[in-house]
N, C-alpha and C positions, 0 to 999 in steps of 0.2 A: 504494500500500500504506500501511497504518497501522503505523508503526514505533515501538516503545518501545526507546529506546537507553539502556542502563544503564551507569553507571560509578561505582565506589565512591568515587573522588576524581578531580577534574578540574582540576588546577592550570592556570590559564589560559595562562601565557606561557612555561613551561619544563616539561620532562617530557613524555613522549609522549601521556599519556592525555587531557589537556585539549585539546591541539592536534588530536588524532584526532577527538574528539567534536565540536569546533566545526566543523572543516572538512568532515567527512563529513556531519554533519547539515545544514549549509548547502547542500551540493551535492545531497543527496537531496531537499530541499525544492525546489530549482531544477528537478529532474526531475519534480516534481508529486506527490511522496509527502508524507504527513503524518508529522512526527517530533516525539515528545515525549521529552525527555531527563530521566532520573531520576539524580540525582547527590547524593553526600554532599559535605561540605566537603573541600577548597576547591571552591566551585562554578565551573562553566565560564563563560566569556563566550560568548554565543551570538548568532547573527545574526537579523535580522528574519524572522519566519515559523516559527521554531523555538521550541517551548514548553519551559520548564524547570519541572519539579516537584522541589523540594528534598526530599531524604531526609536530614534532619538527624541527625547523630550527636552525641556529646558533644564532638567536635572536640578530641580529646586531644593531637593532634600539630601544632597550628597553629604557623606559623613564629615568631610573636612570643611564644609561650608553650608550648613543647613539653613533653609529659608533665605537663600541668597537672592540678590537683586541682579538680574542679568543686564548686560549692556544692550543698548538699543539695537546694535547690529545682530543680536541673537534672535530677535523677533522676526520671524519669516512667514507667519501665517496668523489667521484669526484664532486658530487653536492655541497658538503660543500666547496670544493676548489673553484669551480666556483662562488659560492655565495660571498665568501670573496673577490675574485679577482674583481668581478663586483663592489662591494662597494668601493674598493680602487681606482677605476677609476671613482668615483662619480656617478655610476649607482644605480638603485633600483631594485635588482634582485628578491625580495620576491615573486611576482606573478608567475614568470617563474619557480623558484625553488620549490615552493609549488606544482605547476602542475606536475613537475618531480617526486617529492616524492609521491604525491597522486597516480599517475599512477602506480608506483611500488607497493604501498601499496594495491591497489585495483585490481591489475592484476589478482590475483587468487580468487577474491571475486565478480566477475561480477554477478554471479548467486544469490548473497545474497540480491540484491536490484532490485526493479522494476524501479527506476528512480534515476538519479544523478542530484541534484539541486546545481549548482555552483553559489556562491554569489560573483560576480564581479571579479573572478580571471582572466578569459579570457586568459588562457595559453595553449600552444600546448599540454601539457600533459593531459589536460582535454579532448580535442578532441580525443586523442588517446583512452581514455576509451570508448567514443562513438563508435569509429571504431571497438572496441572489442565487441560491442553489448549492451552496457549499455545506455538506453535512457537518453538524456541530455536536461535539461532546464537551461538556464543561465540568472541570474538577472543582469541587468545593471542599477544601481540607476541613474547615469548620466554618460556621456562620460567624462573621466578624461582629455580629450583634453581641456575642459573648464577650469579646474584648471591650466593646463599647460599654456594656453594663458594668463591668468591673472597674473600668477607668472612671466612669462617672461616679461610682460609689466612693472612689478614693479622692476625687477632686473636691476642691473647696472654692467658694467665692467666684471670682472672675474666671478662674481655671475651669470651673464646671461649665461655664457658658462657652468658652473656647473649645473645650473637649466635645461638647454637643455639636458645635459647628463643624469641627474636624471630622467627626464620624457621620456627617450628613450623607456621605456616599453610600452608607449601609442601606438606606432606603432605596437607592438606585439598584443596588445589588439584589435586594429583596424582590423588586419588581421584575428584574431580568430573570432571576431564578424561577419565579412563578411562570414565566413565559418560555422557559427552556424545556425542550422535550426530553433531553438525555443528560443526566447528571451522574458524575462519578464521584464517590467520596471514599474516605480511607478507613472508616470503621462503622460498626453498627451504631455506636454512640453518636458519631457525627451525623449519620442519616436521621436518627431520631431528633437531633437538635435542628437540623435543616428543616425537617417537617414542622417542628414546633415554632421556630423563629421566623422562617421564611414562607411557611404555608405551602410547601411543595409536596404533592402527593408522593407517598412512599414508593409507589409502583414506578415512578420515573427515575428512581435511583438505583445504581449498581454500586457494590462495595468491592474495592480492590485495595489492599493495604499498601502502605509505603514500604520500601525495602531498605536494605543496608548492604554495603559492599563488604562482604565477609572476608574477602582476600585482603583488603586494606585495613579494616577494623577487625583485629584478631588479638588473641591473648598475647601479652608482652613476653619478650624473650629475656628481659632483665628484671630484677626485683622491683616491686612496687615501692613507692616512697612512703615510709611509715607515717601514718596520721594524715595523709593527703586526701582532701575531699575536692572533687571537681563538680562544677555545675555549669550549665549552658544557659545564658540569657541573651539571645540574639538581639533583643530589645529590652532595655531596662524599664519595663512597664509593670503595673500591678499584676497582670495576668500571670507573669512568670514567678511571682512569689518570692523574689529575692529578699525583701524586708523580713519575711517570715524566717528565711534561712539565717539571716544575720542575727535575729533575735534568738533563734534556736542555739546558735553557737555561743552567743554572749551568755546564755544561761548555763553552759556546761563548765565544769572545772577545766582550767587551762591545760591540764595534762591529758584530758580526754581526747584531744585532737591536735593535729600539728599545723596545718595550713589549709586555706580554701583558695582555689584558683577558679575564677569566674571567666568563662569564655564570653566576651562581650565588653562593652564599655560602661563605665560608671556614670550615672547621672549625678547632678549636684546633690539631690536629695539622698541618694545612696551613700555618697562620700560623707555627707554630714552624719548619716546614721551610723556609719562605721566609726567615725571619730567619737561620737557619743558613747558607743559601745566599747571603745578602747581597742578596736580590732584592726586599725589601719596597717599595722606592721605584720599582720597575719593573713591578710586578704589581698590578692593581686588580681589584676584584670589583664586578659590577653585578647587581642583581636587580630583579624587578618591572617589567621592560621590557614595553612594548606590542609588538605584532607589528611595527608601523612602526618603532619604536625598535630592535628586534632586527635587522630587515632593514637599517636604515641602518648599524648597528654592524658587521654581517657584511660589508656592502659597503664599509666603510671600511678593512678589513684587507687587507694584502698576501698573507696566507696564513691559512688556517683549519686548526687542529690538532685531530685526533681521536685522542688517545692511549689509547683504551679498551682494556681487556683482553678485552672481549666486546661484540658488538653484534648482536642478532638482526636489526635493520634499522639505520637511522640517519637520523632526521629532520634533525639538524644537517648531515649530509653533503649531502643534496639541497637544503637551504636555502642552503648555501654554493655549491653548483653553480649554483643559480638566480641567485645574485648574481654569478656569474662570478668567484668568489673561489677561487683554487687551494687544493686540499686535500692535506694530508699526514696520513696516518692509519695506524693499526695494521692489520696484515694478519690480521684476525680476522673471524669471523662473516660477515655479508653485505657487509662493506666491500669485499673484492676484486671482487665482482660489480658493486657500485654504481660503483666507480671504475676499472673495467676500460678498456683501450684508451687509456691515457694521460690520462684525466680527472683522476686524482689520483696521488699518489706514496705507495707503501705501504712500511712498515718492519715488522720483527718486533715483535710485542707485547711490551712490557716492556723493550725495548732502548733505553735513554735515549741512548747515544752515536749510534746509528743515526738516531733521531728528530731529534736535534740537527743532525746532518749534513744530513739531508733538508730541514729547515726553512731552514738557512743557504743551501743551494744554490738553493732556490726564491726566497728573498729577494734573492739575488745575481744572478739571471738574469731580468730583467723580460720579455724576449721569450718565454722558456719559460713564465713565469707567465701571460702573456697568452694563450698557446696553450692551456694547461690550463684557464684560466677560460672561454674561448670554447667549448671542447669540453664542459665541464660544463654551461654554460647551455643548449646545444643539447640535451643529453640530458635535462636536467630538464624542459624545455618539451615535448619530444616524448613522454616516457615517464611522467612522474610528476605529471601534473596531478590535482587533486582531483576534477575532473569525471569523468575516466576511472575513478578509484578508486570513485566513487559508482555509476557505471553497472555496473561489475563486481560491486560489493557487492550492488546491487539484483538482479542476476541470481542471486546466491547465495541471497538472501532467497526469490526465487520457487521455487527448487529445494527449500529447506527447508520452505516452506509446502506445496508439492505432495507432498513425502514425508510430512508430517504427515497430510495428508488421506488419502493412500493407506493409512496404517496405522490410521486410525480408521474406515475404511469396513468 
């Protein structure tokens, strides 16, 4: 099949979208399919055989210069003007404007592809391509309404108003999801949440889990660092539960753990919280890691913490499992299913004392940690390979194409 895989942003090394795009496209090509990725900034890292067609935006939210003011020469279309104006009013226009740009870019290339696979853009421009005759499958990892709810609960004063404006795009995504004929999601929990929050009939959804590169993410060949805890917070937002983890560690005896390494960048609020807890010298942040560096870091830890307040799936969980690193996680979303049967230890979401106790118990019991790690590795290798994910996704493509032909005859 000839596949157009679209993603409005594809951060290469953290955050699910770029990881999903890279690994799925690679394995689809390995199966003999042709894949062309269309992405806005940040662009993904792709493997040989996968074509990248950039769909450049004004890149208003780049890590080194967020909410930047572009020069006049950068404005080349009415879409650019709209994008900047929406940002100036505290909105997040990227999904909508990506859909506009992609619709224009593919308008004359409908016949080049058998299927368009949209990775969580959910913009009207994407539906326009389907109306022009391009069969469409949309992946929703989880409804962003869950992120919105948690951020609004954590916001205060003027921040609550700006957050509400920022998440205005969620209403657009809800409308587009309701009009989408074929939706792919990553867990039964996500399917239930999409049905509840977006009002999408369950029969329109198919479930294919996210995968892990078990050759790259593997048990370490060198000893783990005593007392090291690793967590991944691709975005320092309430959803990821980093404040809960900080409070959990602050409540433990100093000798119960050694260090925390956070994959991500610290917000001002997080830095302040660490200073108040007296943990600045024991917590470090790392970003921009390659897949190899991330795998080595996860494999160096004695325990991997996932303090999230919600997870539709959890790539960090299966990456840690593949590295045979024990997991302590919140009992939310898909995590209970991923870590069932003793693969990980679960605690109530938002319960810092319970999280601290669980981390301390795993660190203090090497034999139990080894058992958990071995069980996690076995499950990751048998259930969550990207090759299996690609085969299942290609089966869904075939059904979407067949349905489209049936309705055009």
